[in-house]
C-alpha positions in Angstrom: 75.8 106.7 105.9 78.8 107.9 104.0 81.8 105.7 103.5 85.1 106.5 101.8 88.0 108.6 103.0 88.6 109.7 106.5 86.4 112.8 107.0 88.6 114.5 109.5 92.2 115.5 108.7 94.7 117.8 110.4 97.6 119.5 108.8 101.2 118.3 109.7 103.9 120.5 111.1 107.0 121.8 109.4 110.2 120.1 110.2 111.9 116.7 110.3 108.9 114.8 111.7 105.8 116.5 110.2 103.4 114.0 111.5 104.9 113.3 114.9 102.1 113.0 117.5 99.4 112.7 114.8 96.5 110.2 114.9 93.3 109.5 113.1 90.5 107.4 114.6 87.1 106.2 113.3 84.3 105.2 115.8 81.0 103.8 114.7 78.2 103.7 117.3 74.5 103.1 116.8 73.6 105.0 113.7 76.4 107.5 114.0 80.0 107.8 113.0 82.9 109.9 114.4 86.1 110.5 112.6 88.8 112.4 114.5 92.2 113.7 113.8 94.5 115.0 116.4 98.1 116.0 117.2 99.6 115.8 120.7 103.2 116.0 121.9 104.4 117.0 118.4 107.6 118.6 119.7 108.7 115.5 121.6 110.9 112.6 120.5 108.9 110.1 118.4 108.6 107.4 121.1 107.2 110.0 123.6 104.8 111.4 121.0 103.7 107.9 120.0 102.9 106.9 123.6 100.8 110.1 123.9 98.9 109.3 120.7 98.3 105.7 121.8 96.9 106.8 125.1 94.7 109.4 123.4 93.4 106.9 120.8 92.7 104.3 123.5 90.7 106.8 125.5 88.6 108.2 122.6 88.0 104.8 120.9 85.4 104.1 123.6 83.1 107.0 122.5 79.5 105.9 122.0 76.1 107.3 121.2 73.0 106.9 119.2 73.5 110.1 117.2 76.2 112.6 116.2 75.6 114.8 119.2 75.7 112.0 121.7 78.9 110.6 120.1 80.6 114.1 120.3 79.4 114.5 123.9 80.8 111.1 124.8 84.2 111.9 123.1 84.4 115.2 125.1 83.6 113.4 128.3 86.3 110.7 127.6 88.9 113.4 126.8 88.1 115.2 130.1 88.8 112.0 131.9 92.2 111.2 130.5 95.2 111.2 132.8 97.1 114.3 131.6 100.5 112.7 132.4 99.8 110.2 129.5 99.7 113.0 127.0 103.4 113.9 127.1 105.5 116.5 129.0 103.0 119.3 128.2 100.2 117.1 129.8 98.0 117.6 126.7 98.6 121.4 126.6 99.8 121.0 123.0 96.7 119.1 121.8 94.9 120.1 118.6 91.8 118.0 117.9 89.3 117.9 115.1 86.1 115.7 115.3 83.6 115.2 112.6 80.5 113.3 113.6 77.5 112.4 111.4 74.3 110.5 111.2 71.4 110.3 108.8 70.2 113.8 110.0 73.4 115.8 109.4 77.0 116.5 110.3 78.7 118.2 113.3 82.2 119.5 113.6 83.9 120.0 117.0 87.4 120.5 118.2 90.0 122.5 120.0 93.4 124.1 119.3 92.6 125.0 115.7 92.8 128.2 113.8 91.0 127.4 110.5 88.8 124.7 108.9 88.7 123.9 105.2 86.4 121.7 103.1 88.3 119.3 100.9 86.4 118.2 97.8 87.1 118.8 94.1 88.9 121.9 95.4 89.8 123.3 98.8 87.5 126.0 100.2 87.4 127.8 103.5 84.8 126.2 105.8 85.2 128.3 108.9 87.5 131.2 109.6 87.6 134.0 112.1 86.3 134.1 115.7 84.7 130.8 116.7 84.8 128.6 119.9 86.6 125.8 117.9 89.5 128.1 117.4 92.1 129.1 120.0 94.8 127.8 122.1 95.8 124.2 122.1 95.1 121.9 125.0 92.4 119.8 126.7 89.5 122.3 127.2 87.9 122.7 130.6 84.5 122.7 128.8 83.6 121.5 125.3 84.1 124.5 123.0 81.0 124.1 120.9 79.8 122.7 117.6 79.7 123.8 114.0 77.1 122.4 111.7 77.8 123.3 108.1 74.8 123.9 105.8 76.6 121.9 103.0 78.4 119.0 104.7 81.8 118.6 103.1 83.2 115.2 102.2 86.4 115.9 104.2 87.1 118.6 106.8 90.8 119.7 107.2 91.8 121.4 110.4 94.8 123.7 110.8 96.3 123.5 114.3 96.8 126.8 116.1 100.5 127.5 115.7 102.9 125.3 113.9 101.0 123.8 110.9 102.3 123.4 107.4 101.2 126.2 105.1 98.4 124.6 103.1 98.6 127.0 100.3 102.3 126.2 99.7 101.7 122.4 99.7 100.9 120.7 96.4 98.5 118.2 98.0 96.2 118.9 100.9 95.8 115.2 101.8 99.5 114.6 101.8 100.0 117.7 104.0 97.7 115.8 106.4 99.6 112.6 106.1 96.7 111.0 104.2 97.9 108.9 101.2 94.8 106.9 100.2 91.0 106.7 100.5 89.0 103.7 101.5 86.2 102.8 103.8 86.5 104.0 107.3 
């Protein structure tokens, strides 16, 4: 198992509160781990966005499974079961979510409301661009949008939310653009 920095990061938004409505969560279950990063209700006042992130985090923290695929499936099922009224005035329609799950056999990346994925290591490299089920409009999907299994698993995956993310190329530090200040065990 890999330990170290959070493996799923999502870019902040331009403006006064770049990380309003952002959350990161780590779940360990059986022999698998899930790191997720999300943004929900980013255009709301901070107390409203905070309440939405607390509800989302509480719901997804119960994900469980013996492997990465089971853990991702569990997270999607939990997301589908959340009361939309808990996710702010847009009822989760502004959700962008990145999930990175891994076990001893590999790594899987899933999400919704994204328009690009980058691998963050010694340098930043595109991981997935173009047409893919992970990419598209924000919101809680009616059906899980699929899974990406990179051939070379990156240390950290950075998701760019569809519409409204900071320009990663203009920011001097990708981790800071994601609100991530330090590494550590997750």
